C-alpha positions as CSV (number, residue, x, y, z in Angstrom):
1,X,0.0,0.2,0.1
2,X,1.6,3.3,-1.5
3,X,0.7,6.7,0.4
4,X,0.5,9.4,-2.2
5,X,-0.2,13.0,-1.0
6,X,-2.2,15.9,-2.6
7,X,-1.7,19.3,-1.5
8,X,-3.6,22.5,-3.1
9,X,-3.5,26.4,-2.3
10,X,-5.7,29.0,-3.8
11,X,-4.1,31.7,-6.2
12,X,-4.8,34.0,-3.0
13,X,-3.0,31.9,-0.4
14,X,0.5,32.3,0.5
15,X,3.0,29.7,0.0
16,X,2.9,29.2,3.9
17,X,-0.2,27.3,3.9
18,X,1.3,24.9,1.1
19,X,4.2,24.0,3.1
20,X,1.8,23.4,6.1
21,X,0.1,20.7,4.2
22,X,3.6,19.3,2.5
23,X,5.2,18.8,6.2
24,X,2.1,17.2,7.4
25,X,1.9,14.7,4.0
26,X,5.5,14.2,4.5
27,X,5.2,13.2,8.4
28,X,2.1,11.0,7.5
29,X,4.6,9.0,5.3
30,X,3.5,9.9,1.9
31,X,5.9,8.5,-0.8
32,X,5.2,11.1,-3.5
33,X,3.3,14.4,-3.5
34,X,1.3,16.1,-6.1
35,X,0.7,20.1,-5.6
36,X,-2.0,22.7,-7.5
37,X,-2.3,26.4,-6.9
38,X,-5.9,26.8,-7.9
39,X,-9.5,27.2,-6.5
40,X,-11.3,24.3,-5.1
41,X,-13.9,24.7,-7.4
42,X,-11.8,24.8,-10.6
43,X,-12.4,22.1,-13.0
44,X,-8.9,22.1,-14.4
45,X,-6.1,21.4,-11.9
46,X,-3.1,19.5,-13.5
47,X,-1.6,18.1,-10.7
48,X,-4.5,16.7,-9.3
49,X,-5.2,15.1,-12.5
50,X,-1.3,13.6,-13.0
51,X,-1.9,12.4,-9.1
52,X,-5.0,10.5,-10.3
53,X,-3.5,8.9,-13.3
54,X,-0.5,8.0,-11.1
55,X,-2.6,6.3,-8.2
56,X,-2.7,2.4,-8.5
57,X,-5.1,-0.1,-6.7
58,X,-4.0,-0.5,-2.9
59,X,-2.8,3.1,-3.0
60,X,-4.4,5.6,-0.4
61,X,-4.8,9.4,-1.7
62,X,-4.0,11.2,1.3
63,X,-4.9,15.2,2.2
64,X,-4.5,17.3,5.1
65,X,-8.0,19.0,4.9
66,X,-10.9,17.9,3.4
67,X,-11.4,20.8,1.2
68,X,-7.9,20.6,-0.8
69,X,-9.4,17.9,-2.7
70,X,-12.5,19.8,-3.7
71,X,-15.1,22.0,-1.5
72,X,-18.5,20.7,-3.5
73,X,-19.9,17.7,-1.3
74,X,-21.4,16.2,-4.2
75,X,-18.2,16.1,-6.3
76,X,-16.0,15.0,-3.5
77,X,-18.3,11.6,-3.0
78,X,-18.0,11.2,-6.7
79,X,-14.5,11.5,-7.0
80,X,-14.0,9.3,-3.6
81,X,-16.3,6.5,-5.4
82,X,-14.2,6.5,-8.6
83,X,-11.2,6.1,-6.3
84,X,-12.9,3.2,-4.6
85,X,-13.8,1.5,-8.1
86,X,-10.1,1.6,-8.6
87,X,-9.4,-0.3,-5.2
88,X,-8.1,3.1,-3.8
89,X,-8.9,4.3,-0.5
90,X,-8.7,8.3,0.9
91,X,-7.8,9.9,4.2
92,X,-8.2,13.4,5.2
93,X,-5.5,13.8,8.1
94,X,-7.6,16.6,9.9
95,X,-10.7,14.7,9.6
96,X,-12.3,11.3,10.6
97,X,-11.9,10.7,6.8
98,X,-10.8,7.2,6.1
99,X,-12.6,5.0,3.7
100,X,-10.6,2.2,4.7
101,X,-12.6,2.0,7.7
102,X,-16.6,2.0,7.9
103,X,-16.5,5.0,10.3
104,X,-14.9,7.1,7.8
105,X,-17.3,6.3,4.9
106,X,-20.1,7.1,6.9
107,X,-18.3,10.5,8.3
108,X,-18.0,11.3,4.5
109,X,-21.8,10.5,3.6
110,X,-22.7,12.4,6.9
111,X,-21.1,15.8,5.9
112,X,-22.4,15.4,2.3
113,X,-25.9,15.2,3.6
114,X,-25.5,18.4,5.9
115,X,-23.8,20.2,3.3
116,X,-26.9,19.8,0.8
117,X,-29.2,20.3,3.7
118,X,-27.6,23.9,4.2
119,X,-27.4,24.8,0.8
120,X,-31.1,23.9,0.7
121,X,-32.2,26.2,3.7
122,X,-30.0,29.0,2.5
123,X,-31.7,28.9,-0.7
124,X,-35.4,29.0,0.8
125,X,-34.3,32.0,2.9
126,X,-32.9,34.0,-0.2
127,X,-36.3,33.0,-2.1
128,X,-38.3,34.0,0.6
129,X,-36.7,37.4,0.9
130,X,-37.3,37.9,-2.8
131,X,-41.1,37.1,-2.7
132,X,-41.4,39.4,0.5
133,X,-39.9,42.2,-1.6
134,X,-42.1,42.0,-4.1
135,X,-45.1,42.0,-2.0
136,X,-43.9,45.4,-0.8
137,X,-43.6,46.2,-4.6
138,X,-39.7,45.9,-5.0
139,X,-39.6,43.7,-7.9
140,X,-36.8,41.7,-7.1
141,X,-35.9,43.0,-3.9
142,X,-32.8,45.4,-3.7
143,X,-30.5,43.7,-6.4
144,X,-27.5,45.8,-5.2
145,X,-28.0,45.1,-1.6
146,X,-25.9,41.7,-0.6
147,X,-27.6,40.2,2.6
148,X,-26.0,37.6,4.7
149,X,-28.4,34.7,3.4
150,X,-27.6,35.5,-0.3
151,X,-23.8,35.6,0.5
152,X,-23.7,32.2,2.3
153,X,-25.8,30.7,-0.7
154,X,-23.2,32.5,-3.2
155,X,-20.2,30.6,-1.6
156,X,-22.2,27.7,-2.1
157,X,-23.2,28.4,-5.6
158,X,-19.6,29.4,-6.5
159,X,-18.2,26.0,-5.5
160,X,-19.9,24.2,-8.4
161,X,-18.0,24.8,-11.2
162,X,-20.5,24.1,-13.7
163,X,-22.4,27.5,-12.9
164,X,-21.7,30.8,-14.4
165,X,-21.3,34.3,-13.0
166,X,-24.4,35.4,-14.6
167,X,-26.5,32.1,-13.7
168,X,-25.4,32.9,-9.8
169,X,-26.2,36.5,-10.1
170,X,-29.7,35.7,-11.4
171,X,-30.4,32.9,-9.0
172,X,-29.2,35.5,-6.0
173,X,-32.1,37.8,-7.4
174,X,-30.8,39.4,-9.9
175,X,-27.8,41.1,-8.4
176,X,-25.0,42.6,-10.3
177,X,-21.6,40.8,-10.9
178,X,-19.6,43.9,-9.7
179,X,-22.0,43.6,-6.5
180,X,-21.0,39.8,-6.1
181,X,-17.2,40.4,-6.9
182,X,-17.2,43.5,-4.1
183,X,-17.9,40.6,-1.4
184,X,-16.1,37.7,-2.9
185,X,-13.0,36.6,-4.9
186,X,-13.4,34.5,-8.2
187,X,-12.8,31.4,-6.5
188,X,-15.6,32.0,-3.7
189,X,-13.7,33.1,-0.9
190,X,-14.5,36.4,1.2
191,X,-13.4,39.7,0.6
192,X,-13.1,42.4,3.4
193,X,-16.6,43.6,2.7
194,X,-18.2,40.2,3.1
195,X,-16.4,39.5,6.6
196,X,-17.5,42.9,7.7
197,X,-21.2,41.9,6.7
198,X,-21.0,38.8,8.6
199,X,-19.5,40.5,11.5
200,X,-22.2,43.2,11.9
201,X,-24.9,40.5,11.2
202,X,-23.7,38.6,14.4
203,X,-23.7,41.6,16.7
204,X,-27.5,42.4,15.4
205,X,-28.5,39.1,16.5
206,X,-26.7,39.5,20.0
207,X,-28.5,42.8,20.4
208,X,-31.6,41.2,19.7
């Protein structure tokens, strides 16, 4: 059984983040480590493609954190299923995620279910807000305003590499791409404006 590592940093993360992953993978005993510098939602990751091509039956693909392999739960499960079909196991060092054990496999399925449920709840809240806005005579709500629910839903949508920015903006109630990019980077990570929005929302909740 060979341990094969995979490390990834986004285009906005520093080399220290990569070094932390490499150190952990080496300490875990990985024989070879593949790297990428790309968003977890990006479909084209040459390092991951090379890693998957290199893996052989009996190997274990190892990452430090689960989101280094991908951010969309459904795609993660599909990828891990493909690995298992080839006789390849998967292990995340910072999570109880080891598909060589029944517990690790169950954890993956539970996490995916909760991620899907969270996405559906956020989507419902966004839609309810738009309906309420229309009832008050504001068709489509206030398209230039980003709410906490819209922001959270936006990060879920941007993790899906099959969705375009115009599609995401339309599903968020018709906000402009410039408004979306004011709060998030192209890879879906939060900008300062988004962090301030979440911080202010937390303060309001504590005061209510």
